[in-house]
DSSP file (Angstrom, degrees, kcal/mol; ACC not computed):
  #  RESIDUE AA STRUCTURE BP1 BP2  ACC     N-H-->O    O-->H-N    N-H-->O    O-->H-N    TCO  KAPPA ALPHA  PHI   PSI    X-CA   Y-CA   Z-CA
    1    1 A M     >        0   0    0      0, 0.0     4,-2.1     0, 0.0     5,-0.2   0.000 360.0 360.0 360.0 -44.4    0.0    0.0    0.0
    2    2 A H  H  >  +     0   0    0      1,-0.2     4,-2.1     2,-0.2     5,-0.1   0.897 360.0  50.0 -60.1 -41.2    2.8    2.4    0.9
    3    3 A L  H  > S+     0   0    0      1,-0.2     4,-2.3     2,-0.2    -1,-0.2   0.886 108.7  52.0 -66.7 -39.0    4.5    1.8   -2.4
    4    4 A N  H  > S+     0   0    0      2,-0.2     4,-2.3     1,-0.2    -1,-0.2   0.900 110.2  48.5 -63.7 -40.7    1.3    2.4   -4.4
    5    5 A M  H  X S+     0   0    0     -4,-2.1     4,-2.7     2,-0.2     5,-0.2   0.895 110.3  51.8 -66.2 -39.7    0.8    5.8   -2.6
    6    6 A E  H  X S+     0   0    0     -4,-2.1     4,-2.5     2,-0.2    -2,-0.2   0.911 110.6  47.9 -63.2 -41.9    4.4    6.8   -3.3
    7    7 A K  H  X S+     0   0    0     -4,-2.3     4,-2.4     2,-0.2    -2,-0.2   0.903 111.6  50.8 -64.5 -40.8    3.9    6.0   -7.0
    8    8 A L  H  X S+     0   0    0     -4,-2.3     4,-2.3     2,-0.2    -2,-0.2   0.938 112.2  45.6 -62.0 -47.8    0.6    7.9   -7.0
    9    9 A L  H  X S+     0   0    0     -4,-2.7     4,-2.5     2,-0.2     5,-0.2   0.903 111.9  51.6 -64.4 -41.1    2.2   11.0   -5.4
   10   10 A T  H  X S+     0   0    0     -4,-2.5     4,-2.3    -5,-0.2    -1,-0.2   0.920 110.7  49.4 -60.5 -43.3    5.2   10.8   -7.7
   11   11 A G  H  X S+     0   0    0     -4,-2.4     4,-2.6     1,-0.2    -2,-0.2   0.896 110.4  50.0 -63.1 -40.6    2.9   10.7  -10.7
   12   12 A L  H  X S+     0   0    0     -4,-2.3     4,-2.3     2,-0.2    -2,-0.2   0.898 110.7  48.8 -66.1 -40.4    0.9   13.7   -9.4
   13   13 A F  H  X S+     0   0    0     -4,-2.5     4,-1.4     2,-0.2    -2,-0.2   0.904 112.6  48.4 -66.5 -39.6    4.0   15.8   -8.9
   14   14 A D  H  X S+     0   0    0     -4,-2.3     4,-0.8    -5,-0.2     3,-0.2   0.918 111.1  51.1 -63.3 -42.9    5.3   14.9  -12.4
   15   15 A F  H >X S+     0   0    0     -4,-2.6     4,-2.6     1,-0.2     3,-0.9   0.903 106.6  54.8 -58.2 -43.1    1.9   15.7  -13.8
   16   16 A Q  H 3X S+     0   0    0     -4,-2.3     4,-1.7     1,-0.2    -1,-0.2   0.821  96.7  64.6 -65.0 -32.2    2.0   19.1  -12.0
   17   17 A K  H 3< S+     0   0    0     -4,-1.4    -1,-0.2    -3,-0.2    -2,-0.2   0.847 117.2  26.9 -58.8 -33.5    5.3   20.0  -13.6
   18   18 A F  H << S+     0   0    0     -3,-0.9    -2,-0.2    -4,-0.8    -1,-0.2   0.792 126.1  42.1-100.4 -33.9    3.7   20.0  -17.0
   19   19 A E  H  < S-     0   0    0     -4,-2.6    -3,-0.2    -5,-0.2    -2,-0.1   0.755  79.6-150.3 -90.7 -26.2    0.0   20.8  -16.4
   20   20 A K     <  -     0   0    0     -4,-1.7    -4,-0.1    -5,-0.3    -3,-0.1   0.926  20.7-170.6  53.4  49.4    0.3   23.6  -13.8
   21   21 A E     >  -     0   0    0      1,-0.1     4,-2.5    -6,-0.1    -1,-0.2  -0.612  15.8-149.3 -73.2 117.7   -3.1   22.6  -12.2
   22   22 A P  H  > S+     0   0    0      0, 0.0     4,-2.0     0, 0.0    -1,-0.1   0.868  93.5  50.4 -60.2 -39.9   -4.0   25.4   -9.7
   23   23 A A  H  > S+     0   0    0      1,-0.2     4,-1.4     2,-0.2     5,-0.1   0.918 113.8  44.8 -65.9 -42.5   -5.9   23.1   -7.3
   24   24 A L  H  > S+     0   0    0      1,-0.2     4,-2.4     2,-0.2    -1,-0.2   0.885 110.8  54.8 -68.1 -38.0   -3.1   20.6   -7.2
   25   25 A Q  H  X S+     0   0    0     -4,-2.5     4,-2.8     1,-0.2    -1,-0.2   0.871 104.4  54.0 -64.0 -35.8   -0.5   23.4   -6.8
   26   26 A S  H  X S+     0   0    0     -4,-2.0     4,-2.1     2,-0.2    -1,-0.2   0.888 109.6  47.7 -65.9 -37.1   -2.4   24.7   -3.7
   27   27 A V  H  X S+     0   0    0     -4,-1.4     4,-2.4     2,-0.2     5,-0.2   0.924 112.7  48.8 -66.5 -44.0   -2.2   21.2   -2.1
   28   28 A I  H  X S+     0   0    0     -4,-2.4     4,-2.7     1,-0.2    -2,-0.2   0.919 111.9  49.1 -60.8 -44.4    1.5   21.0   -2.9
   29   29 A D  H  X S+     0   0    0     -4,-2.8     4,-2.3     2,-0.2    -1,-0.2   0.888 110.4  51.0 -63.5 -39.7    2.1   24.5   -1.5
   30   30 A E  H  X S+     0   0    0     -4,-2.1     4,-1.8     2,-0.2    -2,-0.2   0.921 113.5  44.0 -64.2 -44.6    0.2   23.6    1.7
   31   31 A V  H  X S+     0   0    0     -4,-2.4     4,-2.3     2,-0.2    -2,-0.2   0.907 112.7  52.6 -66.9 -41.4    2.1   20.4    2.3
   32   32 A D  H  < S+     0   0    0     -4,-2.7    -2,-0.2    -5,-0.2    -1,-0.2   0.893 110.2  47.9 -61.3 -40.6    5.4   22.2    1.5
   33   33 A A  H >< S+     0   0    0     -4,-2.3     3,-0.7     1,-0.2    -1,-0.2   0.867 113.3  48.5 -68.3 -36.1    4.6   24.9    4.0
   34   34 A R  H 3< S+     0   0    0     -4,-1.8    -2,-0.2     1,-0.2    -1,-0.2   0.859 122.2  32.1 -72.3 -36.1    3.7   22.3    6.7
   35   35 A Y  T 3< S+     0   0    0     -4,-2.3    -1,-0.2    -5,-0.1    -2,-0.2  -0.184  81.4 165.1-117.2  39.8    6.8   20.2    6.2
   36   36 A F    <   -     0   0    0     -3,-0.7     2,-0.5     1,-0.0    -3,-0.1  -0.330  16.0-166.4 -60.7 133.5    9.4   22.8    5.2
   37   37 A C        -     0   0    0     -5,-0.1     2,-0.3    -2,-0.0    -2,-0.1  -0.991   7.5-148.1-124.8 125.5   12.9   21.5    5.4
   38   38 A A        -     0   0    0     -2,-0.5     2,-0.3     1,-0.1     0, 0.0  -0.660  24.2-109.9 -91.0 147.9   15.9   23.9    5.3
   39   39 A E        -     0   0    0     -2,-0.3     2,-0.3     1,-0.1    -1,-0.1  -0.596  35.5-128.3 -74.9 135.2   19.2   22.9    3.7
   40   40 A L        -     0   0    0     -2,-0.3    -1,-0.1     1,-0.1     2,-0.1  -0.615  16.0-124.6 -87.6 144.1   21.9   22.6    6.4
   41   41 A S     >  -     0   0    0     -2,-0.3     4,-2.3     1,-0.1     5,-0.2  -0.305  30.5-103.5 -76.4 168.5   25.2   24.3    6.1
   42   42 A D  H  > S+     0   0    0      1,-0.2     4,-1.9     2,-0.2     5,-0.1   0.883 123.4  53.6 -60.9 -38.3   28.5   22.4    6.2
   43   43 A G  H  > S+     0   0    0      2,-0.2     4,-0.8     1,-0.2    -1,-0.2   0.901 109.6  47.0 -63.3 -41.5   29.0   23.6    9.8
   44   44 A E  H >4 S+     0   0    0      1,-0.2     3,-0.6     2,-0.2     4,-0.4   0.882 110.4  52.9 -67.2 -38.0   25.6   22.3   10.9
   45   45 A L  H >< S+     0   0    0     -4,-2.3     3,-1.3     1,-0.2    -1,-0.2   0.853 102.1  59.4 -65.5 -33.8   26.2   19.0    9.1
   46   46 A D  H 3< S+     0   0    0     -4,-1.9    -1,-0.2     1,-0.3    -2,-0.2   0.783 101.6  55.3 -64.0 -26.3   29.5   18.6   11.0
   47   47 A M  T << S+     0   0    0     -4,-0.8     2,-0.3    -3,-0.6    -1,-0.3   0.558  94.4  88.3 -84.2  -7.7   27.5   18.7   14.3
   48   48 A L    <   +     0   0    0     -3,-1.3     2,-0.3    -4,-0.4     3,-0.1  -0.654  48.0 176.6 -93.8 147.3   25.2   15.8   13.2
   49   49 A S    >   -     0   0    0     -2,-0.3     3,-1.4     1,-0.1    -3,-0.0  -0.905  21.6-154.9-148.3 119.3   25.9   12.2   13.8
   50   50 A A  T 3  S+     0   0    0     -2,-0.3     3,-0.1     1,-0.3    -1,-0.1   0.789  99.5  44.0 -65.2 -26.8   23.5    9.5   12.8
   51   51 A A  T 3  S-     0   0    0      1,-0.4    -1,-0.3    -3,-0.1     2,-0.2   0.313 119.5-104.6-101.1   8.7   24.9    7.1   15.4
   52   52 A G    <   -     0   0    0     -3,-1.4    -1,-0.4     3,-0.0    -2,-0.0  -0.479  65.0 -26.5  98.2-173.6   25.1    9.6   18.2
   53   53 A D    >   -     0   0    0     -2,-0.2     3,-1.2     1,-0.2    -4,-0.0  -0.669  50.6-156.6 -79.8 116.8   28.2   11.4   19.7
   54   54 A P  T 3  S+     0   0    0      0, 0.0    -1,-0.2     0, 0.0    -2,-0.0   0.660  91.7  51.8 -70.5 -12.2   31.2    9.2   19.1
   55   55 A F  T 3  S+     0   0    0      2,-0.1     2,-0.1    -3,-0.0    -2,-0.0   0.463  84.2 106.1-102.4  -3.0   33.1   10.9   22.0
   56   56 A S  S <  S-     0   0    0     -3,-1.2     0, 0.0     1,-0.1     0, 0.0  -0.477  73.2-117.2 -77.2 150.3   30.4   10.4   24.7
   57   57 A Q        -     0   0    0     -2,-0.1     3,-0.1     1,-0.1    -1,-0.1  -0.680  27.7-115.7 -86.4 136.4   30.9    7.8   27.3
   58   58 A P        -     0   0    0      0, 0.0    -1,-0.1     0, 0.0     0, 0.0  -0.389  42.2 -93.6 -66.6 150.4   28.5    5.0   27.5
   59   59 A P        -     0   0    0      0, 0.0     3,-0.1     0, 0.0     0, 0.0  -0.326  42.6-114.5 -64.2 147.5   26.4    4.8   30.7
   60   60 A G        -     0   0    0      1,-0.2     2,-0.0    -3,-0.1    -3,-0.0  -0.217  45.4 -74.6 -73.4 170.4   27.8    2.7   33.5
   61   61 A P        -     0   0    0      0, 0.0    -1,-0.2     0, 0.0     2,-0.1  -0.369  50.7-114.5 -67.6 147.0   26.1   -0.4   34.7
   62   62 A K    >>  -     0   0    0      1,-0.1     4,-1.2    -3,-0.1     3,-0.6  -0.441  22.5-115.0 -76.7 154.9   23.0    0.1   36.9
   63   63 A E  H >> S+     0   0    0      1,-0.3     4,-1.2     2,-0.2     3,-0.5   0.890 118.0  55.9 -57.3 -39.1   23.1   -1.0   40.5
   64   64 A S  H 34 S+     0   0    0      1,-0.2    -1,-0.3     2,-0.2     3,-0.1   0.825 104.2  54.0 -64.9 -29.6   20.4   -3.6   39.7
   65   65 A D  H <4 S+     0   0    0     -3,-0.6    -1,-0.2     1,-0.2    -2,-0.2   0.788 104.3  55.2 -73.4 -26.9   22.6   -5.0   37.0
   66   66 A L  H << S+     0   0    0     -4,-1.2     2,-0.9    -3,-0.5    -1,-0.2   0.757  91.9  79.2 -78.0 -25.4   25.5   -5.5   39.4
   67   67 A K     <        0   0    0     -4,-1.2    -1,-0.1     1,-0.2    -4,-0.0  -0.743 360.0 360.0 -87.3 105.8   23.4   -7.6   41.9
   68   68 A T              0   0    0     -2,-0.9    -1,-0.2     0, 0.0    -2,-0.1   0.388 360.0 360.0-121.3 360.0   23.3  -11.1   40.4
């Protein structure tokens, strides 16, 4: 189902590039305004890490883990 919806949306966006349908453009603009994503600068990208901070220390064992 997810793949079918993705294909449908891709087709509608492709259609809009050529047809310039005002009703469809208003929907696209509304979604774009709701889910706006800004491009990150190189400095901002340097601060990101998908796996977390590689220099942070892992938490120590919990007291409950030490009692066996």
